[in-house]
C-alpha positions as CSV (number, residue, x, y, z in Angstrom):
1,M,-8.0,-5.3,19.3
2,T,-7.3,-2.8,16.6
3,A,-9.8,-1.1,14.4
4,L,-8.6,-3.1,11.5
5,Q,-9.4,-6.3,13.3
6,Q,-12.8,-5.1,14.2
7,A,-13.8,-4.2,10.6
8,P,-12.9,-7.0,8.1
9,A,-13.0,-6.1,4.5
10,T,-15.9,-6.9,2.2
11,T,-14.4,-8.8,-0.7
12,T,-15.5,-11.2,-3.4
13,G,-12.3,-13.3,-3.5
14,A,-11.6,-16.9,-2.4
15,Q,-12.8,-17.8,1.0
16,P,-10.0,-18.7,3.5
17,D,-9.6,-22.2,4.9
18,D,-8.8,-20.9,8.4
19,E,-7.5,-17.7,10.0
20,R,-4.8,-17.0,12.5
21,V,-3.4,-13.8,14.1
22,L,-0.1,-12.7,12.6
23,T,1.7,-9.4,12.6
24,Y,2.0,-7.5,9.3
25,A,5.7,-8.4,9.1
26,E,5.0,-12.1,9.7
27,A,2.3,-12.1,7.0
28,V,4.8,-10.6,4.5
29,R,7.4,-13.2,5.4
30,E,4.8,-16.0,5.1
31,A,3.9,-14.8,1.6
32,L,7.5,-14.8,0.6
33,A,8.1,-18.3,2.0
34,E,5.0,-19.7,0.3
35,A,5.9,-18.1,-3.1
36,M,9.5,-19.4,-2.9
37,G,8.3,-22.8,-1.9
38,A,5.9,-23.0,-4.8
39,D,8.2,-21.6,-7.5
40,E,11.9,-22.0,-7.7
41,R,12.1,-18.9,-9.9
42,V,11.2,-16.6,-7.0
43,F,14.2,-15.2,-5.2
44,L,14.8,-12.2,-2.9
45,L,17.5,-9.6,-3.1
46,G,18.3,-6.4,-1.1
47,E,20.5,-4.8,1.4
48,D,20.9,-6.8,4.7
49,I,18.0,-9.1,3.9
50,A,19.9,-12.4,4.5
51,T,21.9,-12.7,7.7
52,Y,20.5,-9.6,9.3
53,G,16.9,-10.4,8.2
54,G,16.1,-7.0,6.8
55,A,16.1,-3.5,8.1
56,F,12.7,-4.1,9.7
57,G,13.2,-7.8,10.3
58,V,10.7,-8.8,7.6
59,T,12.8,-11.5,5.8
60,G,13.8,-13.0,9.1
61,D,15.1,-16.6,8.8
62,L,14.3,-17.1,5.1
63,V,18.0,-17.3,4.3
64,H,18.3,-20.4,6.5
65,R,15.3,-22.0,4.9
66,F,16.1,-21.3,1.3
67,G,19.8,-20.6,1.2
68,E,22.0,-17.7,0.1
69,D,21.3,-18.2,-3.6
70,R,17.7,-17.3,-3.2
71,V,18.0,-14.8,-0.4
72,R,20.7,-12.5,-1.6
73,D,22.5,-9.7,0.3
74,T,23.5,-7.0,-2.2
75,P,25.9,-4.0,-2.2
76,I,24.6,-0.6,-1.2
77,S,23.4,0.3,-4.7
78,E,19.7,0.6,-5.3
79,L,20.3,1.3,-9.0
80,G,22.3,-2.0,-9.2
81,I,19.8,-4.0,-7.2
82,V,16.8,-3.0,-9.4
83,G,18.9,-3.2,-12.6
84,A,19.9,-6.8,-11.7
85,S,16.3,-7.6,-10.9
86,V,15.0,-6.3,-14.3
87,G,17.6,-8.4,-16.0
88,A,16.7,-11.5,-14.0
89,A,13.0,-11.0,-14.7
90,L,13.7,-10.7,-18.4
91,A,15.6,-14.0,-18.2
92,G,12.7,-15.8,-16.7
93,M,13.2,-15.4,-13.0
94,R,10.7,-13.7,-10.5
95,P,12.8,-11.4,-8.3
96,V,11.4,-9.8,-5.2
97,V,13.4,-6.7,-4.3
98,E,13.5,-5.1,-0.9
99,I,14.5,-1.5,-0.7
100,Q,15.3,-0.5,2.9
101,F,13.3,2.7,2.7
102,S,11.0,3.8,-0.1
103,D,12.9,7.1,-0.3
104,F,15.9,5.2,-1.6
105,T,14.0,4.3,-4.8
106,A,15.1,7.7,-6.0
107,Q,18.5,6.1,-6.6
108,A,16.9,3.5,-8.9
109,M,14.2,5.5,-10.7
110,D,15.7,5.0,-14.1
111,Q,15.6,1.3,-13.8
112,I,12.1,1.4,-12.3
113,A,10.4,4.0,-14.5
114,N,12.4,3.7,-17.8
115,Q,13.3,0.0,-17.9
116,A,11.0,-2.2,-15.8
117,A,7.8,-0.2,-16.6
118,K,8.4,0.2,-20.3
119,I,10.2,-2.9,-21.7
120,H,7.0,-4.9,-22.2
121,F,5.5,-2.0,-24.3
122,M,8.7,-1.2,-26.2
123,L,9.2,-4.8,-27.3
124,G,5.6,-5.2,-28.4
125,G,4.7,-7.6,-25.7
126,A,7.5,-10.0,-26.5
127,A,9.0,-9.7,-23.1
128,H,7.7,-9.3,-19.5
129,V,9.3,-8.0,-16.3
130,P,7.6,-10.0,-13.5
131,M,9.5,-8.1,-10.8
132,V,8.1,-7.1,-7.3
133,L,9.7,-4.2,-5.5
134,R,8.8,-4.0,-1.7
135,A,9.6,-0.7,0.1
136,P,8.8,0.5,3.6
137,T,7.0,3.8,3.4
138,G,5.7,6.7,5.5
139,S,6.5,8.6,8.7
140,G,6.1,7.9,12.4
141,T,9.4,6.3,13.3
142,G,11.5,9.4,13.9
143,A,13.6,8.7,10.7
144,A,13.3,12.3,9.4
145,A,13.0,13.8,6.0
146,Q,15.1,11.4,3.9
147,H,13.6,8.2,5.3
148,S,9.9,9.0,5.9
149,Q,8.3,10.0,2.7
150,S,5.1,8.7,1.1
151,L,5.9,8.5,-2.6
152,E,3.0,6.4,-4.0
153,S,2.0,9.1,-6.5
154,W,5.5,8.9,-8.1
155,F,5.0,5.3,-9.0
156,A,1.3,5.6,-9.9
157,H,2.2,8.3,-12.4
158,V,4.4,5.8,-14.5
159,P,2.5,3.8,-17.1
160,G,3.5,0.1,-16.9
161,L,3.8,0.0,-13.1
162,K,1.2,-1.5,-10.7
163,V,1.1,0.0,-7.2
164,V,-0.4,-1.6,-4.0
165,M,-0.5,-0.3,-0.4
166,P,-1.6,-3.1,2.0
167,A,-3.2,-1.8,5.2
168,T,-3.8,-5.1,7.1
169,P,-1.7,-8.2,7.7
170,A,-4.2,-10.2,5.6
171,D,-3.7,-7.8,2.7
172,A,0.1,-7.7,3.2
173,K,0.2,-11.4,2.5
174,G,-2.6,-11.6,-0.1
175,L,-1.6,-8.6,-2.2
176,L,2.1,-9.7,-2.2
177,L,1.2,-13.2,-3.4
178,S,-0.8,-11.7,-6.2
179,A,2.0,-9.2,-7.0
180,I,4.5,-12.1,-7.3
181,D,2.1,-13.9,-9.7
182,D,1.7,-10.9,-11.9
183,P,3.7,-10.8,-15.2
184,N,4.3,-7.0,-14.8
185,P,6.3,-5.0,-12.3
186,V,4.5,-4.3,-9.1
187,I,5.5,-1.8,-6.4
188,V,4.4,-2.9,-2.9
189,L,4.5,0.0,-0.4
190,E,4.4,-1.3,3.2
191,H,3.9,1.3,6.0
192,K,6.6,1.1,8.6
193,L,4.1,1.6,11.5
194,L,2.1,-1.4,10.4
195,Y,4.8,-4.0,10.6
196,K,4.1,-4.8,14.3
197,Q,0.3,-4.5,13.9
198,S,-1.6,-7.8,14.3
199,G,-4.6,-9.1,12.5
200,D,-6.4,-12.2,11.2
201,V,-4.6,-13.8,8.2
202,P,-6.2,-16.7,6.4
203,E,-4.4,-20.0,5.7
204,G,-4.8,-21.7,2.4
205,D,-5.2,-19.6,-0.7
206,A,-4.9,-16.1,0.8
207,R,-4.4,-14.2,-2.5
208,V,-6.1,-10.8,-2.7
209,P,-6.8,-9.8,-6.3
210,L,-5.2,-6.6,-7.6
211,Q,-7.7,-3.9,-8.5
212,Q,-10.2,-4.8,-5.8
213,A,-10.9,-2.2,-3.1
214,A,-12.0,-3.2,0.4
215,V,-15.1,-1.7,2.1
216,R,-13.7,-1.6,5.7
217,R,-16.9,-0.1,7.2
218,H,-20.4,0.7,5.9
219,G,-22.1,4.0,6.8
220,E,-24.8,6.4,5.5
221,D,-23.5,9.9,6.1
222,I,-20.0,10.2,4.6
223,T,-17.5,8.1,2.7
224,I,-13.9,8.2,3.9
225,V,-11.3,6.9,1.4
226,A,-7.9,6.3,3.0
227,T,-4.7,4.5,2.1
228,G,-1.9,2.8,4.1
229,V,-1.8,3.6,7.8
230,M,-4.5,6.2,7.3
231,V,-7.0,3.3,7.0
232,S,-6.7,2.3,10.6
233,R,-6.9,6.0,11.6
234,A,-10.0,6.4,9.5
235,L,-11.6,3.4,11.2
236,E,-10.8,4.8,14.6
237,A,-12.2,8.2,13.5
238,A,-15.4,6.4,12.3
239,E,-15.9,4.9,15.7
240,Q,-15.6,8.3,17.3
241,L,-17.9,9.9,14.7
242,Q,-20.5,7.2,15.5
243,T,-20.8,8.6,19.0
244,Q,-21.7,12.0,17.5
245,G,-24.4,10.5,15.3
246,V,-22.2,10.5,12.1
247,D,-22.2,7.1,10.3
248,A,-19.1,6.7,8.0
249,T,-18.2,4.3,5.2
250,V,-14.4,3.6,5.0
251,I,-12.9,2.5,1.7
252,D,-9.4,1.2,1.4
253,P,-8.4,1.1,-2.3
254,R,-5.6,-1.4,-1.6
255,T,-4.4,-1.2,-5.2
256,L,-3.8,2.3,-6.4
257,K,-3.0,1.2,-9.9
258,P,-5.0,-0.3,-11.4
259,L,-7.7,1.4,-9.3
260,D,-11.0,-0.2,-8.4
261,E,-13.0,2.8,-9.5
262,T,-16.4,1.2,-9.2
263,T,-16.3,0.4,-5.4
264,I,-15.1,4.0,-4.6
265,L,-17.7,5.7,-6.9
266,Q,-20.6,3.5,-5.6
267,A,-19.7,4.4,-2.0
268,V,-19.4,8.1,-2.7
269,A,-22.7,8.2,-4.6
270,A,-24.4,6.4,-1.7
271,T,-23.4,9.0,1.0
272,G,-23.0,12.1,-1.1
273,R,-20.1,13.3,0.9
274,T,-16.5,12.2,0.7
275,L,-13.3,12.8,2.7
276,L,-10.1,11.7,1.0
277,V,-7.3,11.0,3.4
278,Q,-3.6,10.4,2.7
279,E,-0.3,10.8,4.5
280,A,1.5,12.2,1.5
281,P,1.6,15.9,0.9
282,R,-1.5,17.5,-0.6
283,T,0.0,18.9,-3.9
284,A,-0.2,16.3,-6.7
285,G,-1.0,13.5,-4.2
286,F,-2.9,10.4,-5.2
287,M,-6.1,11.5,-3.6
288,S,-6.2,14.3,-6.2
289,E,-6.7,11.5,-8.8
290,I,-9.6,10.1,-6.9
291,A,-11.1,13.6,-6.5
292,A,-10.8,14.1,-10.3
293,L,-12.4,10.6,-10.9
294,I,-15.4,11.6,-8.9
295,T,-15.9,14.9,-10.7
296,E,-15.5,13.4,-14.1
297,T,-18.2,10.8,-13.7
298,D,-22.0,10.7,-13.0
299,T,-21.1,10.4,-9.3
300,F,-20.5,14.2,-9.3
301,G,-24.2,14.7,-9.5
302,A,-24.8,12.7,-6.3
303,L,-22.5,14.9,-4.2
304,R,-24.2,16.8,-1.4
305,A,-21.0,18.6,-0.4
306,P,-17.7,19.6,-1.9
307,I,-15.0,16.9,-2.0
308,R,-12.6,17.4,0.9
309,R,-8.9,16.3,0.9
310,L,-7.1,15.8,4.2
311,C,-3.4,15.3,3.5
312,G,0.1,15.7,4.9
313,L,1.6,19.2,4.9
314,D,3.7,20.3,1.9
315,V,6.9,20.0,4.0
316,P,9.8,17.6,4.4
317,I,9.0,15.2,7.4
318,P,10.5,16.8,10.5
319,Y,12.7,14.8,12.9
320,A,11.2,16.3,16.1
321,P,8.4,13.9,17.2
322,Q,5.8,16.6,17.8
323,L,6.5,18.2,14.5
324,E,6.5,14.8,12.7
325,K,3.1,14.0,14.1
326,A,1.8,17.4,13.2
327,A,2.9,17.1,9.6
328,V,0.5,14.2,8.7
329,P,-3.2,13.6,9.5
330,Q,-4.0,12.0,12.8
331,T,-7.3,10.5,14.0
332,P,-8.6,13.7,15.6
333,D,-7.9,15.5,12.3
334,I,-10.0,13.0,10.4
335,V,-12.8,13.3,13.0
336,A,-12.8,17.1,12.8
337,A,-12.7,17.2,9.0
338,A,-15.6,14.7,8.7
339,T,-17.7,16.4,11.3
340,E,-17.3,19.7,9.5
341,L,-18.2,18.2,6.2
342,V,-21.4,16.6,7.6
343,K,-22.5,19.4,9.8
344,E,-22.0,22.2,7.4
345,W,-23.3,20.4,4.3
């Protein structure tokens, strides 16, 4: 049983009818199938997503269930894929794009940042771009510098884009369904190491509202805010910290933009200490935004210790396994940083 299974989120959304254990990838595929079954406007497009089933096997047999018109293999052109999706969305469809690696969005950033994100505003609300872009993110698979980046801060910086990072199978399904419902473009960043991780996934209406953080664990001594694969590492670290007498709260923002500021600030105020954990490099990372949020509100007065960030190194992700692992925070690093923060302050 994983740490994520042991610590279900505290939410206020709809209650599930029942729960089953699915992998993260299965949960994403189920969300896609449910959305396509409920709305004929929903269709998928991306490289090798049809016959091959996707680079990480996520789309699986959907082409056999829904046909080639709704599960479309595309040429190797991220710019063309996203551009076609923007056009389809403007025409009333609800495209769901799969980019094989989030790194490859660099090839499509004009369509993402200058078209999808801005059209609604530039046309005075007369048009919408209900497009979802799914992209595997992060390191840990030996894919080296051009296939292992964590680029969430790129997208969060662009007005008009919503950004989500599911950390559990239940959220992989629930957030994706909400993203497909949304009238605006949503970037869904799925960590590659999570695809095979299993967890409870509710049947019935499994939607997870955007802008609703999850309290994965309650504690009194320190608040750890983590995203993506760092959530499970933070939970593992919290269990180890408990044996040392340190009781940690773990917050998973889930949606980076729009951000659930209230849940984060309440948790930080309650413990007075906060450790912000991300895989992405430290400089200009998303956790800097959360640190600024804390300092710019009344929560700053509740701090008993300086805010601490634990981030990836400011280096391209190495290919060598030992160096790749050393480039991003691991569970022992979280334990050490939290212990230092509590014991010294």
